C-alpha positions in Angstrom: 107.2 110.0 124.3 104.4 111.7 126.5 104.3 111.3 130.2 101.2 109.1 129.9 102.8 106.8 127.3 105.9 106.5 129.3 104.0 105.1 132.3 102.0 102.6 130.2 102.9 99.1 129.2 102.9 98.1 125.5 99.6 96.2 125.9 98.0 99.2 127.5 99.2 101.5 124.6 97.7 99.0 122.1 94.4 98.9 123.9 94.2 102.7 124.2 95.0 103.2 120.5 92.3 100.7 119.6 89.8 102.5 121.8 90.8 105.8 120.2 90.5 104.4 116.6 86.9 103.3 117.5 86.2 106.8 118.9 87.4 108.4 115.6 85.4 105.9 113.6 82.3 106.9 115.5 83.1 110.6 115.0 83.5 109.9 111.3 80.1 108.2 111.2 78.5 111.2 113.0 80.3 113.6 110.6 78.7 111.8 107.7 75.3 112.4 109.2 76.1 116.0 109.9 77.2 116.4 106.3 73.7 115.4 105.2 72.2 118.0 107.5 74.6 120.6 106.1 73.4 120.0 102.6 69.8 120.6 103.8 70.6 123.8 105.9 73.0 125.6 103.6 71.3 128.0 101.2 74.5 129.1 99.4 77.6 127.3 98.3 79.9 129.3 100.6 77.7 128.4 103.6 77.8 124.7 102.6 81.6 124.5 102.3 82.0 126.4 105.5 79.8 124.0 107.4 81.5 121.0 105.8 84.9 122.2 106.8 83.7 122.8 110.4 82.3 119.3 110.5 85.6 117.8 109.2 87.5 119.7 111.8 85.8 117.8 114.6 88.5 115.2 114.2 91.5 117.5 114.4 90.0 119.3 117.4 89.6 115.9 119.1 93.2 115.1 118.3 94.4 118.4 119.8 92.4 117.7 122.9 93.9 114.2 123.3 97.4 115.7 122.8 96.9 118.3 125.5 95.5 115.6 127.8 98.6 113.5 127.2 101.0 116.3 127.7 102.1 116.5 124.1 102.4 119.3 121.6 101.3 119.7 118.0 105.0 119.6 117.0 105.1 116.0 118.4 102.9 114.7 115.6 104.9 116.2 112.7 104.4 119.9 112.4 107.6 121.8 112.0 108.3 125.5 112.4 110.3 127.3 109.6 111.3 126.1 106.2 107.7 126.4 105.0 108.7 126.8 101.3 110.8 123.6 101.5 107.9 121.8 103.2 105.5 123.0 100.5 107.8 122.0 97.6 108.2 118.6 99.1 104.5 118.3 99.5 103.9 119.2 95.9 106.5 116.6 94.8 105.0 113.9 97.0 101.5 114.7 95.6 102.8 114.5 92.0 104.5 111.2 92.8 101.4 109.6 94.3 99.3 110.8 91.4 101.7 109.2 89.0 101.8 105.9 90.9 98.1 105.6 91.7 96.4 107.4 88.8 98.5 108.3 85.7 100.4 105.0 85.3 97.3 102.8 85.8 95.4 104.9 83.3 98.2 104.5 80.8 98.4 100.8 81.4 94.7 100.2 81.0 94.3 102.6 78.1 92.1 105.1 80.0 92.2 108.8 79.3 94.5 110.5 81.9 92.6 113.8 81.8 88.9 114.2 81.2 88.0 116.0 78.0 85.8 118.5 80.0 87.3 119.8 83.2 85.2 121.7 85.7 87.1 123.5 88.4 85.2 124.1 91.6 87.3 126.5 93.7 85.1 126.0 96.8 85.4 122.3 96.5 89.2 122.5 96.2 89.4 124.7 99.3 87.1 122.4 101.2 89.1 119.3 100.2 92.5 120.8 101.2 91.5 122.6 104.4 88.8 120.1 105.4 89.5 116.6 104.2 93.2 116.5 103.6 94.2 118.5 106.7 91.8 116.5 109.0 92.9 113.1 107.7 96.6 113.8 107.7 96.5 115.2 111.3 94.7 112.0 112.4 96.5 109.3 110.4 100.0 110.5 109.5 100.1 112.6 112.7 98.4 111.2 115.7 97.9 107.5 114.9 101.3 107.1 113.3 103.0 108.7 116.3 101.1 106.4 118.7 102.1 103.4 116.6 105.7 104.4 116.9 105.3 104.3 120.7 104.1 100.7 120.3 106.6 99.5 117.7 109.7 101.3 116.4 109.6 99.5 113.0 108.9 102.1 110.3 107.3 99.4 108.1 105.0 98.2 110.9 103.8 101.8 111.6 103.4 102.7 107.9 101.4 99.5 107.1 99.1 99.6 110.1 98.3 103.3 109.9 97.7 102.9 106.1 95.4 99.9 106.6 93.4 101.8 109.2 93.3 104.7 106.8 91.9 102.5 104.1 89.3 101.0 106.5 88.1 104.5 107.5 86.8 104.8 103.9 84.4 102.0 104.5 81.4 104.3 104.7 82.0 105.2 101.0 81.1 101.5 100.2 83.9 101.4 97.6 86.5 98.6 97.9 88.7 100.2 95.2 88.8 103.5 97.1 89.7 101.7 100.4 92.6 99.9 98.7 93.7 103.0 96.9 93.6 105.0 100.2 95.7 102.3 101.9 98.4 102.5 99.2 98.3 106.3 99.3 98.9 106.1 103.0 101.9 103.9 102.6 103.4 106.2 100.0 103.1 109.3 102.1 104.2 107.5 105.3 107.4 106.4 103.5 108.1 110.0 102.5 107.4 111.3 106.0 109.6 108.7 107.6 112.6 109.1 105.3 112.6 112.6 103.8 113.9 115.4 106.0 111.6 118.2 105.0 108.5 116.0 104.5 106.4 117.2 107.4 102.8 117.0 108.3 102.2 120.2 106.4 103.9 118.6 103.4 101.5 115.7 103.6 98.5 117.9 103.8 99.6 119.6 100.6 100.4 116.3 99.0 97.0 114.8 100.0 95.2 118.0 98.8 97.0 117.8 95.4 96.2 114.1 95.0 92.6 114.6 96.0 92.0 117.6 93.7 93.5 115.7 90.8 91.3 112.7 91.5 88.1 114.8 91.8 88.6 117.3 89.0 91.0 115.9 86.5 90.9 112.1 86.3 88.8 109.9 84.1 87.0 108.3 87.1 
């Protein structure tokens, strides 16, 4: 626990986290507006994806600033040195599991095609999603917010559910209820792995999130 958290009461920690969630929600809103500007300013696809990644990383940079202010390190939110191959393998397995639970099995149940007949792979889009979207969201939700929830309540279930519900609500700007619910379920899956599997680190979840997102964008029937 950071020095600041150690000196705060439980109610003060709850209030601070609520304020910070509102801050990140505002940043997300501003990021969406900046994305629109990026599409106007970028003349080439490389420029566009570079701008989009930079915009997405406003959130992680804010997280790192808050961590430094609170006397904590990046390692405190789930990054682990060493064993990178193990972390990557776990990430791929978690990604495959989430795809099976949230995409493949529902498609099979409802008789939808699991893979589109025509698949268009956009390398730039894949890089943007993994480095931009997946990294930014995991650092915030399964890193910073999950850690702050653990300071408030030691229950793994409580932390997983609350962080996942907030993750789902952060998709409100997409105006898609199904995506909000799906995001919340995805959050609970990856939280469960992070909390209970030794080599499931924040890096693992970034990889898992990236794999899941790339599948959803490039391969599913939606």
